[in-house]
C-alpha positions as CSV (number, residue, x, y, z in Angstrom):
1,M,-20.5,-2.3,-0.3
2,A,-17.5,-2.5,-3.2
3,S,-15.8,-5.7,-3.3
4,I,-12.7,-7.1,-1.2
5,K,-10.9,-7.6,-5.0
6,N,-11.2,-4.0,-5.3
7,L,-10.1,-3.9,-1.6
8,K,-7.2,-5.6,-1.9
9,R,-5.9,-4.2,-4.9
10,D,-6.5,-0.6,-3.0
11,I,-3.6,-2.3,-0.1
12,N,-1.5,-2.7,-3.0
13,Y,-1.4,0.1,-5.0
14,V,-1.5,2.9,-2.3
15,L,1.7,0.8,-0.2
16,G,3.3,0.2,-3.8
17,D,3.8,3.8,-5.0
18,I,5.0,4.5,-1.3
19,I,7.7,2.0,-1.7
20,E,8.3,3.2,-5.0
21,E,8.5,6.6,-4.6
22,C,11.0,5.2,-1.5
23,Y,13.5,4.3,-4.3
24,T,12.4,7.1,-6.5
25,W,14.3,9.4,-3.8
26,E,17.4,7.3,-3.3
27,L,17.9,7.2,-7.4
28,L,17.5,11.1,-6.9
29,N,19.9,11.8,-3.6
30,P,22.2,8.3,-4.4
31,K,25.3,9.6,-1.7
32,A,21.7,10.2,1.5
33,D,22.1,7.3,3.8
34,T,19.1,4.7,2.8
35,K,18.6,3.3,6.1
36,G,15.5,5.6,6.4
37,T,13.6,5.2,3.1
38,E,14.8,1.3,4.1
39,A,12.6,1.7,7.4
40,I,9.6,2.8,6.0
41,I,9.9,-0.1,2.9
42,D,9.8,-2.4,5.9
43,E,6.9,-0.2,7.6
44,A,4.6,-0.4,4.0
45,I,5.3,-4.6,4.1
46,L,5.1,-5.3,8.0
47,A,2.2,-2.7,6.9
48,F,1.1,-4.3,4.3
49,D,1.1,-8.6,5.6
50,G,-2.2,-6.8,8.7
51,L,-3.8,-5.2,6.4
52,I,-4.0,-8.5,3.4
53,D,-4.4,-10.8,7.3
54,K,-7.5,-8.4,8.4
55,V,-9.4,-8.6,5.0
56,H,-9.3,-11.9,5.3
57,I,-10.3,-12.8,8.1
58,K,-13.5,-15.5,8.1
59,N,-15.2,-14.7,10.9
60,V,-16.5,-11.2,11.3
61,E,-20.2,-10.0,12.7
62,N,-20.3,-7.3,11.2
63,K,-18.2,-6.9,8.0
64,K,-18.9,-3.8,6.5
65,A,-18.3,-2.0,9.6
66,H,-15.1,-4.1,9.7
67,F,-13.3,-3.2,5.8
68,K,-14.5,0.6,6.1
69,N,-12.3,-0.1,9.3
70,I,-9.7,-1.4,7.0
71,T,-9.6,1.5,4.8
72,L,-9.5,4.0,6.9
73,E,-6.4,2.3,8.4
74,L,-5.0,1.6,5.1
75,E,-5.2,5.4,4.8
76,K,-4.6,6.3,8.6
77,I,-1.1,3.9,7.3
78,A,-0.6,5.9,3.9
79,T,-0.4,9.0,4.6
80,G,2.1,8.5,8.3
81,L,4.4,7.0,5.6
82,L,3.8,9.8,3.0
83,G,4.5,12.4,6.1
84,K,8.0,9.8,6.5
85,V,9.2,10.1,3.1
86,N,7.9,13.6,2.7
87,K,10.6,14.5,5.6
88,L,13.6,12.8,4.2
């Protein structure tokens, strides 16, 4: 099982990269409306908070399955957010 520290780092890097991609899009499209990117950034921040809260849950029967589910949820969220960024 990968360490919790690496899982937290993955969550931070993946969602941080998505937010950075939104800012890059805003810089490349200065005349475009930024409401879409702001919504994606807000959603990424909420997802980050939710996933980190799940990582910090202590009373888990099967830790390996719990962290695997968090990793899968991160992949699902990241894929959805990147799809939204690509539609901008």
